[in-house]
N, C-alpha and C positions, 0 to 999 in steps of 0.2 A: 651684276653679282648680288647676290643676294646679301643683306644688312646680315652682320654677324650676333647681332640678336635673336633673330628670326631663325637662323641657323641652331643657336643654344636651346630655343624654346623647342624648335622641333626635335632635336637630341632626347632633350629632358621627356617630352613627351612621349615618344617612343619609348625610351627606357620604363615610363609608367605603363605602358600595354605589356612590356616584356614583366616586370613585377606582378602586375593584375594577371599574368598567365601563370605566374607560380602559385597562386590561390587553384587553379585548376591542378596545377601537379600535386599539391598538398591534399586536394579530394582525392585523385587517383591514388596517392599514395598511403592516405589511413584508411579509405574505405576498404582498399585493395589486403592492408594488415590485418585489419578488424574480420569478426566473423560476421557472415553474412545476415545472420539476425540484427545485426547493428550496422551494418554498412549504410543505410540510409539514412540513419542518425546522425552517423558521422556527416555524410554528404551533406545532409540539413546544416550543421554546425558549422562547417566551413561554410557554406554559402550565405549564411544567416550573420556570423559573426563579423564579416568582411562588412556587411550596411550596418549592424551596432558600433564596431569601432571604429569606423570613419565617422558615423553622427557623434559619436562621442567625444572623439579627436577635434573634429571642428566645433563641438559646445565649448570646451573647456580644455580639451588637452593640447589644441595647437596655440593656445594663449598661454598655457603654463610653461609650454617648451619652448616657443619663440618670442614670447611677449618681452618687454622691457625688463632685465634683471633686477631683481634685487638682491646686490651683492652676492650674486653669482648663484645662489639658491633657487629661488623661482622666480618666473614670470609672471608678467601681470599685464593683462591685455583684456580686450572687448569679447565676452564670449560670442561663438557664432562669427566672428570676423578674424579675416587672414592679414589684417593691418593694411593692405594697398589693393589696388584694382589692378597692379600692372600685369599684364599676361605673365610673365615669368615668376613673379610672386604666386601667381593662380597654381602656375604647373609646380612650382617649389611644394606649396602646401600638399596637393596631390600627391608629389612624390614621398614626402613624411607622412602621408595618410597611408599610404601603400605598407610603408615601413611598419607604421603602427598597428594594422590590420596581420602584418605577418608574423610579430611579435604575439599578436593574441592567438592566431591560428596554430601556433605550437602548442599550447596547452589544450587545444581541441583534440589533438591525438594523443598526447601522453595520458590524459584521463578518460580516454573513451571507453565505452562499454559499460559505464557504472554512473557517470555525472548525469543528474536530470538535467533537461533542455532548459528550463528555467533557469535553474541556478548558475548553467553555462553563460546564458547570456546576461545577467548580472554581474557574473565575474568578467566577462570581456570587455562590458562597460566600465568597470572599474579599473581594470588595465589599462584600456584607454584614455580614462579621464586623469588618473592620478599615476599610475606607477611608471607606466611607459613615459609620460612628459616630465617626470622630474629626473629622472634618470639621464633622459635625453637634454634636458635643459641644462644638467652639470655640464655634460661632455660637449652638447654641439649649440648650444644658444650662440646666437650671431653669425652662425653657418650662413645664411642667406645674405649675409653683409660683408660675408668673408673674415669675418673675427671669430676670436673665441672668448665668450664673455662670462661661461659658466665656471664654476671654481675646479673643475676637474680639467676643462680645456686650459684654463690660464695655466694650471700646475702641469702642464705639456703632455695630458693623457692623448692618446690619437688613438680613434675607431674610426676609419675609412668610410664603413657603409654597415657599421653595426654588429661586430660580433658580439659585443657587448651590451650594445644599448638595446640592438633587437633582438638576437639570438641566446644570449645569456640571461637577459631579462625576463623571456618567454620562459628559459628552462629554469632559471630559480623559482620561479612563481609555479611551473609546472610541479617542482619538487614539493615544495611547499603545499601544494594542494593534494599532492599523490599520498604525504605523510598524513593529512587529515582525514582523507575518505577512506585510505585502505586500498588493498589489493582486490582485482575483481574474483569474484567467488570462485574456487577451487584451484587457484594460481598456486597454491603452497600447501604441501601439506604439513602436519602437525609436527612433524619432525624438521621441517626447515627444507624439504626437497621440493624441487620444483616440477610443476605438471605444465607441459608444452601445451600451448593452445595453438594451433594451426592457423593461417592466414588462409583466410577465404580466396584470394586472386593474387597470388605473386606476380605474373605478367603486368597485371594492372597496374601493382605496386611498382615496378620496374620501370613503366611508361612515365607515372607521377615523376620519379626520380629523374627522368631524362628530360622531362619538362620543367622542373626545378633547377638543372644544370643551365637548360636555354636560356630561362626567368632571369637565373644570376645574372647572366652577362648585363641585363638592365640592372640588377640591382646595386653591382659594383661600379658598371660602367657608368648609369645616370648620375652617381655622387660625386662626378666631375662639375656637375651642375654646368658646363657648358662644352662644346663641340672643339675640343682642341687634342694635341699633339698626347695629351694621357691616357685618352681612351685607351689606344692599343696595349700598352704596358698593363693596363688594369684590367682588359678582358682576355690577354696573355695569360699573366697571374691567376685569374680566377679559373680558366680551364685547366692551367697545370695544377693548380690546388685541389681540383674534383680529381685527375688522373692521380697525382699522388695518392690521395685518399684511398681511392680503388683499389689501385696496385698495393698499399699497405693493407687494407683489409683481406686482401686475396692472399697474401703472403701471409698475412697474421692467423687465416683462417686454415690454411694449410698446415702452417706449423701446430696449431694449436687442435684442430679437429683432426685433421688428415684427410680433408677434401674441402674443396671451395665452397664458400655458403653463400648462398644468394642474399640472405638477409645481411650478413654480413660485408657482401659488396657494396650493395644499398646505401648503409649507413655510413660505409669508409666513404664511399663517394661525397656524402653528403656533406659529413665531418669536414672533409677538404676545402670543399666550398666554405662552409663556415669559418675556418681555419684564416684562410686566405682573405676573409670579409674586413678584418681590422685594418688589415696593411697592403691591400691589394696595389697601391700606389708606390708601395715604397719597399716591394718586395722584388728581388732579381728573379728570373726564372727558375735558376736552381733552388733558390730560398722557397720559391713557392711551391717548388715541387716537394722540398723538404717540410716544410711546414704542413701539405696536405698528407705525405705519407706518415707522419709522426702522429697526426689528428686521428687516424682510424684506428691505433692501438689505444690511444687517449680515450676515444669514445666506446671501444668494445670492451677495455679494461673497468670503465666505469658503468658499464651496463652489468659485467658479471659483479661487479660491488654490490649494485642495488639489487640484484635477485638474491644474492647473499644474506643482504639485510631485509627482504621480506618486501623490497619495494616495488611495484609492479607499473611498468611502463608499458601501454599496450605498444606503441610504435617504435619505442626508442627515442624519443623526442631529446629526452632529458641527457643522455648521454651525448646526443649528437650534438645539438643546440647549446648545452650548459658546458659540457666536458669539452667540445671542440672550440665551442666560444672563449673560454678562459684560457684554453690552449693559444688561440690564435692571438688574443689579447696581449698574452705576455710575447706571442713569439715575435711580434712587432719591435719590441725592445731588443730580442735575441738575434734576429734575421734581418729585421731591417736596415734599410739606406738612411742612416742618422741625416744627411744632407737633405734627402728628400722629404724627412718626416717634417725637417725644418723647426722644430723646436728649441735648440740650442741646449739640448742636456745631453750629457754624457750617457753612454749604453745602460751603465748600472743607474743613472737617475732616471733615465728612459723608463727602467725596470720599475722603479719604486713608484713612478707616475701609474706606470700601466695595473701595476698590483692595487694602488689606490681605487682606481676605476673598476677593478673586479671585486673587492671588497665591498664599495659603496653600492654596487649594483645587487651584490648579494644581501646588503643590511636592507635595500627599499625594497625588493623583489622577491627577499626569500625570509630574513628573520620577520620583520612586520606584518608581511601577511601570514605567517605560519600563524604567529598568535592570534590575529585578527580571526583567520578561518577557523580555528578551534573554536574561538567564542561563538561566531555563527552558525558554524555546524551544529553545536549542541542545543541550538536554540531553533535553528530551522535547518534540519538535515538536507546537504545538499546530494547525498548519495539517493539512487533509485532503491527501491525495495529488492528483497532476493527475488520475490515471485517476478517482478518487473525484468531484472536483471537477467533471470532464468529465461523469461517467455523471449527476450531481446527488445531492444529500444524501437525498434523499425514497429513493432505493434504497440507497445507499452504507451509511447509517447508520441506516436503518429497515426497509428491505425493504420499502419500497413506492414505488410509483411511478405516475402519472399518463397518460391515453392519448398526449400529446402526448411525453413521455419516453419511451415505449415506441417509439413510432415512430420518434423520433432514436437511439433503441439499435438500430434495425433498422439507420438510416442510417450509424451509425458502425463496425456491425459490417461491413458492405459495402463501406465507404470502406478499413479497415484489412485485412480480410482478401480483398476482391476477390471473395467468396461472391454471385455474381448469383443465385443460389437462393432466398436469403432473404427473406420477405414479410413484410409488415407486417399485423399483426391490422386488422380492418374492423370499426367500429362504425357499420351505416349510419344511426344516427342523430343522428351528431354530424360537424361540420366537418371536423375531423382524422380522422374515419373516411372522410369522403367524398376526402379530399385520400390517405389511405394507399390505399384504392382505385383511385384512377386511377394513384398511382406503381406499383402492381403490375401494373397491364396495361402501363406502360410498360416495367418490368423482366422481363416476361415475353416481351415483344418483343425486348428487349434481350438478354436470354439467348440465345434462341432464335437470333439474330444472330453474338452472339459466340462460341456453342457451334459454328455451322458454319465460321464463319472458323477460328479456334483449331484445328477439326479438320483443314482444308484445310492450315493453315500447317503441324502436327505433323507429318501423316504424309503430307506431298508427298515425290514420290522425288526431287527434284531439291532443291539448297542454296536457301535462299530469305534473303534479306539486307535489313532495312530500315537505309536509310543517310541521314545527314544532308546534305541538298542542297548546303549551304555548305562544311562541313569534312570532307565525307567520311566521317566518324566512322560506324562501324555501332553501331547503336542498338540492333538486335533480331538474331536467328537462328533458325532452327530445327535440330533434332538433325542433318536431313541436311547442313546448312553443316560440322558439327563434321567429319563425315568424309569431304566433299569436300575440304576444305581441312586436312584433319590437325591440326586444333586443338582443344584442349579449350576447353568453355564458358567459363571464367572469361576467356580470353585475347582472344576478340572485342570486351571491351569497352576493349581499348587499341588497337586497330585501325584502319584506313581502309579505303576501298575500294582505295587505290594499293596497300597492303599485300598484297591479297590477288589483283587482277587487275594484269597488268604493262599498262603505258602508258595507263590509264584514270584519268580524272578525272570528278569528279560533274558539271561544267558541260557536257560532252559529253552529257548525257541528258537536258537539259530538256525535249527534243521525242520522247525514248524513242528505245530502240534495238535491235535484234536482231541479232547478229552473233556470229561465233566469236572467241576471244580466248586467252590463255595465263593459266591461274593460277597461283599463286606458294605453293609449298609451306613449310613454316617452315626446312628446311634449304637455302632458296633454289632449289631444282629448280623448273621451270616445267611444267607440264603442260597439252594441249589441252581447253578447256573452250567450252560456247555458253551467250552469256549475253543476255538479255532485261531490260533497264531502263526502268521505266515511273516516270511523278510521279503523288504522291498527293497528297491534302489533309486534314490532320485539324484537329482544335480548336486546337493550338498552333502551326499553321503549313502548312508542306508538308515532303513526304518522300519521298524516292526507294525504290521495292521492285526488287528485282532477284532473277531467277532464274537460279542457275547450273547448269549440267548438265555433269558428267564425260564428255569422249567420248574417253577416252585408249583404254578398250577398242574403240569403235567406228573411231579411226583404225589401231589397230592389226589390227583385222579388215581391213578393206579392205586394209592393206599384204601382209596375210599369207595372203588370201582364197586367191589361185592356188598358192602354195605348201602352203597347208593342203590344199587339194582334191587335187593331186599325193601329198603323202604319205600321205594317209588313201586314195587308191587303189591305192599301195604294201601300207599295213598291212591294207587289205581281204582283197588278193588272198593274202598272206603270213601273217596272224594265225593262230594256233594255236588259237583260240574261234569259233566260228559266229558269222558276221554277214550281215545282208540290211538292202537297202534297201528300205524301205516308201512308197509312192506316199500322197495323200491318200483314197485308196479302199481302203486296206491291201491294196494288192495287192504282191508282192514284184517289187519291179524288177529286183533283184540279188542272188546269194547267192553268198556266198565257198566256195572249196572245202573248207573245215573242216566248214561247216555241211551242203554237201552230202552228206560222209562220214558225220557225226553221225548225220545223220536216213534216212542210206542211199537217197536222194533219186536216183530213176534218170529225172526229166524233164531237160530241157535248161532251163538257168537261167532262159531266157528265157519260159519257159511253165510255171512255176511257180504254184501255185494261192495264195490268201491266206493269209498266216503263219496266221491264227486256225485254218484247217482242217488245218494240219500238228500242231494241239494234240490231247490225248485230248478226245473230245467233253464231256466235263464241266467241262473248262477252256477250251472255246474261248471260251465268252462273256466269261469276266474276260479273256482275252486282248485281245479285240475292245475290250471297254470301255476296258482301257489304253490301247492305240493311241489310242482315240477322243481320251483326255486328253491326251496330248501333241501331237496333231496338231493336235487345236482349241486348245492353248495353254493348258488350265486347268491343266495340271501342267507343270512344266518337266523332271520325269524319272520314269518310273515303273519298280520293280522289283519281281519277282514271281518264285514258283518255280509252275511248273507240269509236267504230265506231255506228251510229246510222242512220236506215233507212229512206232516205226521201219520205214520203208516195205517194207522188203526180207524183215526176218525177224517182220514183226509184235509185234515188240517195245515195252514202255512203257519210259521212259525219264524220269528227272525232270531237269528242266533249269531252270537260273535264267536269266532274261532281263532285260536291262537297257535300258530304251527311251528314246531321247534324241532331241529334234530336231535337225535339219541342215539348213543350206541351204548350196547348191552353188553357184558362179558361174555355171556353165551352167545352172542348173535352180532357178529363182527360186519356183518352187511349194512347197507346203509338204510338208515329207519328215521320216522319222525313219530311225535307224539303230539296229537291235537285235541285241545284241551277247547270244550263246546259248553257256550253259557246259552239260555234262554236268555233274550234282552227284548223281550216283545213287549211287555209290560213298560219297561225303561224307554223303547221306542214311543211308544202310544203317550207317554207322560212328556218325553221330549218334544214331540210334535204339538202336543196340548201348549206347554211353555213355549214354543216359537210361535205359534198363533198367537197367543196372548202378548208376546213381546211384539211383534208387528205390528198387532193394535194398537198397543202402547205408544209405541213410535211414532206411528203414522196418522195418529189421530190429531186434528187440528185443537182439539182441547188441552190447556195446559193440565197436567197430571202431577200432583208431590203426594209421594208416599212417604208418610212419617213411622217411625219405629216405634215401639210400645213406650218408650217416655217422651214422647211428643215430637222428636226432632228429626229435622229433614233425612230421610235415608237415601231417596232416590226421586229424580225427576226427570220428566221427557224432554226432547227437545222442542216443542212446542211452549213449555213455561221458561225454557232457558230465553228462547227469541221474544216472548212476551216481557218477561223481568228484567232479561238485559244481564241476569245472573249466569254463570258457567256454571255445570254440576258440582264440580269442586269446591265453588264459593259459598253455595247453596249449603251444601252437606253440614249437620248438624246445626242449622237455625231452626229455631221453633214457630210456629204459624202467628207469634206477636210480630216476630221481625220481617214477615212478608205483607202486613197491614199498616195502615196508617197508626200513628202512635197516640192519635186520639181514644183510641178504643180501650177502656179500662180494664182492670183484674176482672171486674164482676162481669162485663161481657162474655168474655172467655169461660168463665166459671158457667154460664149459662148453656154456650154451645158445648159443654163437657157433660155437663147433667142431662142435657137433650139426646147426646149421643149413647151416654150410659144407660137412656131409658128406652130408645127406639133403636139407636145403632144407626141414625141418620139425623143430619140438621143440614139446611141450605138457605140462604139468604144473600141478600144485596150487601157487598162490602165496599170498602174502600181501599184498594191494593197499594202497595208502595213498590216503585220500581227500585232497582238497583244503584241510580241514580239521586233519587230521591223524589222522583215524580210522583203524583197519585192520578189513580186510573178508579173509574166504577167497573166494581166486576161482581160476576154470582159468582156466590164459592158454595160447592156440593161436598159435605164431610161424610162418609160412611167407614163404620167400623170392620173391623177383620179380627174374630176372635180366635184363640185356640181352643184345642177340647177341652181343657178344663176351665173355659171360660173367660180367661184374661186376656188383655187387649193383645193382641200381636202388631196390627198396624193400623194407621186411619190413612184412608184415601182420601184426597183431597182433590177437586176438579175446579180449577179456575176457568171462567170465562168471561172472555172481555166485552165489557158493554160499551168501551170509548167510542167506538162507530157508531154502537146503538143510539148511545146521548146525544151524540153529535148530529146523526139523521133526524132525532126528535127535536132538536133547536131549528136545524135547515127544514123542516116543514112547516114551522110557523113563518119561514122568510120568503120561502120560494114558492112557486105554483107547483101544483101537480101533473103540469102536462108540458108536452114537448112543445116549445115555441114555433119548428118549422113546420111540425106536421099536424099539430094539436091531436096529438096522439098521448095517451098516457105517457109519463116518463117511468125511468126505473122506480122509484119510489111507490107511485102510485099503482106500479104493475104489481109490486111485491105486496102491498097491502090487498090488491083484487085478487091474487093468487093466495093469500093466507084467507081471506073470507071465503074463498070456493072451496079450499080446504076444508076448514070447519064445517061448512056447509055441507059439503060430502060427508065428513063424521057424524053429522047429527044425521042425514037420510041415506048414509048407507050407499052414498054412489061413487061416481067414480068423475075424475076432471083430468082433462088432458091439456099439456102443454106442447106449443110447437115454439122452435127455435129456428128462424130463418136470416138467412144470410145471402147477400145478393151477391151473385158471379158478375165478374167482369165490371165492377163499379167503379173501381178506381181508375182503370184507363180513361175512362168516359171522366173522370172529374178531373185528371191530369188534362187530356188533351182538350175537351170541351169547354173545361173553366168550373170553376167553384158554382158559379151562379146556375150553370145546367144542372151541376150535380145536384144543389138542393131542390131546383124544380124536379129534379127526377125522384128524390126522395118523397117529396109530397105526392106525385102522381103514385108511385108505388103502395104509399099510405091509404090512398083512395082505393086502389084496386083491391089491396087486401080487404079493408072493411067491406068493401061490397061481397068479397069473394066468402065470408064468414056469416054466422048466424048474427041477430039484433041481441042475443045475451051472449055472446062471446067477447072478451077483451082484445085490442089489440093493440100494443104497445111498443115504442121505440125504445129501444135501451141505450143508444148513441151510434154514431156511425151509420153504416149500412145493416145495422142487426136489427131486427123486429122479433116480437114475441105475440103469441096469440095465446088466450087462457079458455077452453071448451070447459065449462061446467057440464053437469048432467050428460054424459056421455055414454049413451048404451050401447054402443056396440062397435067394433072395431070399422067396419064399412063405413061408418058416417066418419071416421077419422081419415080414413084415406080417401074418400070423395072429396072432403073439405081441403086435403093437402093437395090434391093433385089438381082442385080447381085453383088454387093459390099459385100454384107453378105453372097451370096454364093461361094464368091471366097477365102474370108477369113475363110471360115469354113472349107475348105479343108487343110490336113495335112502341115506342115511345117516341111521340112528337113534342119536341121540344123548342123553343125559340132558337135555340142554336142549331138546330138539325134533328134529324132521325137518330134513336139511340136503340141499342138491341140488349137485353141484359136475359138471365135467368136467375135461379133461387135454388139453394139448398136447403129442407126443411129437415130437423130432427124433432122426433116426438117421442114423450114419456109419459105414463100415465100415472094417477095417485088413484088409489096407493100400491099397485100393481108393483111399480118401478122404484117408491122412495115411501118413504114414512113420514116425510116433511117436505117442505116447500125448497129449501135449500139442496137434499136429495135430489128433489124432482127436477131442480134446475139443472144441477150436474149433470143428470143423465139424460135432458133434454140436448143440453150443449155438446154430451159425448155423443148422442145421435147424429148430433149436426157434423162434428167433425168426420163421423164416417160416411154421412152423405157424400161430403166433399171429397172422401178418400176413394169413393165410388162412382167418382168422374163428375159431380156436381150435377143440377138441376135434378136431383131426386128426393124421396122422402125415404126417411131411415128410421126404424122402431128402437128404442133403448133394448139392449140383452143384456144378461149379468155378463156375458163373456166381453163384450165390450166395454163394461165398469171395469172388467180387473187389466182391460188393455191400459185403459185409462190413469188407474193407480199404479200400474208399471211404469208407464211415459212419465207420470209427476215426480213418482221416485227417481227415475232414470235422470231426468231432467234437474232434479233436487243435485242428485249426487255428482253430475256434470259440472254443475255451479261450484260444488266444494273441492272436486277435484281440480279443477281451472287455478283454484286458489293454494291446493296443497301442494301442487307438483306432481299430479299423480298421471300425467301425460309423459309418453315418453316415444321414441322414434326407434324404428328396425330400419335397414336397409338391404333392399333385394338388387343384387347385382345385375346389370345391362352389360350384353359383351356383342360386339360387331360380328354379325352370321359370316360376312367373307373370312375373318382371320381370327376369329375366336379372341381378340383383344378386349380385354373390359375397358367399356368405353363409359361407363356411368354406373348410378345407383338411384333408385327410388326410393325416397325416405317414406316409411309408412306410418301413421299414427296409432298408437294403441294406449289403452287407459287400464294401468293396473289400480284395483282398487286397496282398499288399505289391508283387506283379507288376504290380498296376494293374489287374488283371481284377474286375470288380463281379458279385458273386454275389447273384444274387434270391434273396428270401426263401423260395419252393418248395421251393427245394433246402436250406438249413440250417435253417428252423423245425421242420419235422417231427421232425428228429434233435434240434436243442435243447429240444422237447418231451417226447422219450422220455427224453433223458439228465439231464432235470433242468436245464439251463442257461436254458431259457426266462425263469426269473426274474429271473437275472443281464440278460436281453438286454430283458426289459421296464423293469427298472431303469435300463438304459442309454437306452431308448427315451425314458423319461419324463425322466430329464435332458437328455439332445439337445435334445427339443421345447423345454424351458423354458428353457436356455440360447438357443437361435433366439430365441424369444420376447423374452427381455431385451434381447439384442443387437439386435433390430429397434427396439425402443422405444428404446434408447439411441442408435439412431441415427436415431431421430423418424419411423420407420415405426410405421403402426398395422394389426397384423395382424388377419386375421379369426380367428376361434375353430377352433383347431386340434384336430383328431380323433388318436387316439392309440389303436393295439390293443393290447389287453390280454387275454395269455391266460387260461383257466381256472385255470390254476395260480398264475397272479401274483394272480387277482381272488380265489380264497379262501383265499391264504396266511395261516397264523396269525400272529398279532401285528399285526394291523391292515393289513397286506396293501395292496393297491392304494391306499387310502384314506390311510395313514399317510404312503405313499412320496410321494404329489402334495401332501400337506400339507408336509413338510420339505422337500420340494426347491423347490416355490414359495416357502416360506418364506426360503429359501436365497438364491432371487434376487430376492427382492420384487417379486412379479408376484401375481395374484390365479387362485387356481385356477379361477375362473367362464371364463378364457381358453380353457379345456381341454374337449373332450370326450371319452368314452371307448369305445371300440367294444369289443363282447364276443358272440363267438359264443352263439347261441340253448342251446346243449347247455350250456354253460360256466355259464349262469344255472339250468338247469333240473334239474342234477346235485343241486342243493341249494337248494332254492326258499327254504326258511327263513333260511340263512344269506344269501343273494345278497340278500334282502327287508332285511337289515340293514345289507349294505353298500352298497346301493344308495342307501337313507337317509342313509345318511353321507355318499356323495360328493352327494345333494340338498342336503344343508347347506352344502356348502362350493362350492355353485352350479357344478357339475361335470355337463354333459349326457351322459348314458347313452344310446348307439345300439346297437341289437342289430344285429349284423353277420350278414350271409348268411341273411337270413330266408327262410323257406319252403325250407331244404335239410332242415330236421329233423321233428320231429314232436310240436314245441311247438303248443299252439293259441293264439288271439290271446286268449282268455277267460283262459286259464292267465295268460299274459305281462300283460294288463291291471290284476292284483293286484300288478305289480310297479312300480316307480318308473321308468320306461322312459319318456323323449322322445322318442325317433325310431327308427326299424326301417329297416335297409339292404334293399332286394329285391336279392337275388343277381342277377349278370351272367346266369346261365344262362336267367333267365324274359325277359328283354328282347330274345333271340336269336330275328329273324325278326318281330317287330313292327314295323309292325300287323298283316303281313300272316297270320303264324300265328296260328287263331283259339284254339287250346288255349292259350297263353302271354297272349294278349291275356284270354281269360276270367281266368285267374288271377292277372294282374297287376290287373284292374278289382276284383275281388272281395276281394283284399287290400288294395289303397289304399282303397277306400270302408270296408271293417271296420276299419282303422286310424284313419283320419279319424273313424268315429263315435266311436272311443274317445277323441279327442284324442291320437292320437300322429301325428307327423308322420313320413312317408313319404319317404325317401331312395332314387334309384334309380342302381343302380349299372351301368357298362358302357354309357353313352349312348353310341353311335357316330354317327347321323346327325339331321339335322332331321326325319326322317319319326318317329323315335324319340321327340325332344323335342317334337313337336308331339302325339302321342298323350298324352304325359305331363301335357302342359299342358292339352288337352280333360280328361282325368281328375282335374285338380286335386293332380297330386303335388307335393309341397311343393318338392324340393329334388333335382339330379341331377349326378352326374360321371361321367367317362369321356374316353375318349381322343376321343372328338369334340369337348369342351369344351375339356381340354387335358390332356397329358401330365403325369405326374410330373415335378418340376425341382427342382434345387437351389434352396437359399435365396437367393441373388444374382438367379437368373433369375425366381424366384416373385415379388420385389419387383418386377422390370422388368415382369411379367405383370400386379400389381396396378396398376402406374403408369401402364400403356399402354391409350391409348383401343382401343376393340374393334377398329376396323379394322385395328391392326397386332397381334394376335394369333395371325394364322396360324405364325409360329415355333415356337407351343408346341403348335400342336394345330389342330384345322380350325376352332374355334371357333363352333361353331352356333350360340350365341348372342348376345345383346351383353348388357353388363351393366354397372350403375352404381359407382359407389365403394361398398366396403362399409362396413356401419356399425360405427362401432367398437365395440369390447368395453371398458370401463371397467373399471382396475384399482379 
């Protein structure tokens, strides 16, 4: 037979499990009674407060409660110690810890939906540390040894399983906390009436009550601490108490409310359990039933009392645990068996002992905490904010939400922000999801209606007022109302209809009105207006809608039209400018004498041809179009400058035409008046000024313009670069500020005297930069005088001599010959060239200059080594020297660049013969130590003085010719021409502008959509770079990309493109728009850039903006890949790891085969647009496209067709099985805002962006 102590241990352990099960009951009960938006928070508190309370009880609560008693008031023991390691002592501790956690959990339900989570944990720890242990010590100290050592226990106070110690303590503390933090928002109205808050899940609450009932068997039965005969009566009393409470609540609700209440039944059941807990061992079955029966009305009455006094208990915890707990504690004396109580007290004495226990618990658990909590709450508010409470503690405290709370969040956002575009998420498998789906449909219709109404209201050309029909108060107005009535938006809130319209009251307009009246301005003046007011109904009643049109202009026009016509006739006849009246068919109705004279017309004014025929043939279409725009009312006025033909002398003059509509009283048909001004002289002057400005800004010389007072008025960019000043900084300075401080006034006086006498002065000066640095400069001053002889401007030209001085110093320290080839170096070359030009000047001869550049030298130098490259340069120098005359100078400027100076040139044939000889001798193989090498050369030729008047210009001309030779395929000779010079200047200006534009952020991207050919679904977009100049002009990439490739700026351009594309994707995502995959173009230089190149740029940029690289695709021309296949394979592998798709651009224009390309990781190739020209009629292109698509598909490579223009091309591509397409037939490139509109617009509304030859569905999102 088992040992009795083991049986006791087993029983108490089983009861611990039952009491622990009560935590699940509390969780179900409280989460079911609270709203779903707080249910997770309630569950979390139930879970965590158990751990917190047990920990705190072990740390200090248990020693205070069951430690050595100090006069019955407090216990003393070791923290984190349970006093003994005996098994029964251990389970006794755990059993008491369950009681402690139960008391704490009561608080969580009472203050649910408003108390912060951290504040609750702090309070839970405080209860377990102090409040519960102190009351428990007074009542139960010595219980583990079968003694009553607390002062309440010694006084005869009986609380079998804690009606007061556990439940009333939890209820008292909950009541104190409720008084401090107040009710839930919206629970009570200002008049004290109660707003019901519906429980989220009553079945779950009922389940919780049943679990608590079951767990209560262990709560009361385990308090025997022994497996003995008391268990049966205790368990019976427990169940009968619950039954009595349930029946009492049922009868009460039937009596008071006329129907059975679920909540009343649940709270009555729990109240009965709480009531019998104090005396379960001493109550007869009938007494237990009676105690439970009375506990229910006590709890329900207390609940009503709390509501009348504005105390909001979320789950009814205070009425159940405090009300029923106090009743149950007193019922021990009233209904209990005194013999079983064993206190030796009479019933009255026992009642006094029980009352002392109730009061003591109230003092410790209510009075003192209420005082302390008020102080704490003022310093550290325990309640969540109203925003968090409305949002729900699931989200605000734990970041979780239910489907219903998500739906309510959308409703609130719309109510607060008025954003009708918000939509709720739809789960088609739940009731809330179905409600959200229908709600979204309603909002779609409402948003469309509101958008239309708002657009009409905001953009109406007339003032619109919304008026209260009773008070006449203006409740709303549109922007035009502010302009019509001359008042600010804020002023309308304080105005009535009679303040704005004279003699008008709202009562006149119940039946509607349309008439003319007088409006009133803020200064009291009135003006005529046309008004129409109608009545309309809305949800809150009725309103008046008034439309008001300012007709001052119309009235004035009506009064003045006759006088105006007369004045016009006088002006027409006497005007110095040409004027013509044109009818609706563009015929000249009348022309004034000035026009007849200007165009030397011999016709009679009644027989003039149409105005467009008087213009130059190339301008006639423009004149006719502008006349139509005004006549048809599409434009209020047109201005243009066109050429006109003078009939008599057959001359062409420039004229400025201003075309305006006119209505004459005698002729109501549409007519226009055209004012014509001869601007030929102005155009010539402007052209001259533009040319001068171009020279001024593009010259490399620093130019400063001083005004008549000797202060800086204007400088060019060359001066800013030289001096370090900005144009703004230098304006207003004098010449002395730009030169060294060592110059004295007398020296400036000498300059002024020379200028006054001769108008010029030049000399070498020491200039001073902005930062104080000194530099040697040549200064030339020229005087510009007014017609009266006074000084208008002084022009100063600064030539920087710093480099020249440095060169002079280097000449003394360095040799004049190239150490590798023994040819003259650049400096000696320049000296020889200068001498040759000087000699040519003296003898009226000619000097030719060759610039040579070795073709394919770099690959040889890289593959065969630098020593082989040096040997090759030496042999080239020998061959060039052998190919020219002994009087010619061959020089090496550096690298593989050579020059030849040829003096005394007699004719062009000599130059061609010598140049061809050089090309021929360098084309022959070179036998080097490292092997055979083959090169060629390109030659640029310039002749002095034919192509330039100085050596620098001659060198620039030869260099320009050299570039022309390279552009013509290399291994040829090109002579300098003026058109070539213009191209070079334009290229230099373009490169300079691009460098500035890169720093100024002038590049931007447009996006051309790509669609799936089979389905029409939007599958991506290509980002195309554009350059917007400060003038507003947009430069297309075909103008600046080749220059960027040549100058090396293409790498910076590529980095900007990547950054702009990634920034735009990030902006779209932040705005809630899910873009398709964006393709960017990468140049071969950017693709093969050392140090990681394109891959590292993509990674760093995407990381910086927190987007996935897989949102991007990279387009690279096939020549860029095949230039270095091995390196390309490594780069493509890196891009594949990032998820970046690689598309081969302009496929078919190079010489790469699909077989070679298949070895690289390429996901798609783009057919060049030239292959789609003429398709499907062109048989050659049709065969080529078919072959390329079929081969690509066979290799698993997608095909993208560029330049799709019409449906026939698209149909051909669909039949062929092409994957994707783009082109103007689908959509033109567009800026980001238009692209979003395109993506979000149904296919029938696409034509503004192109012909939209295919329909498409929404794009598949690219996930980050």
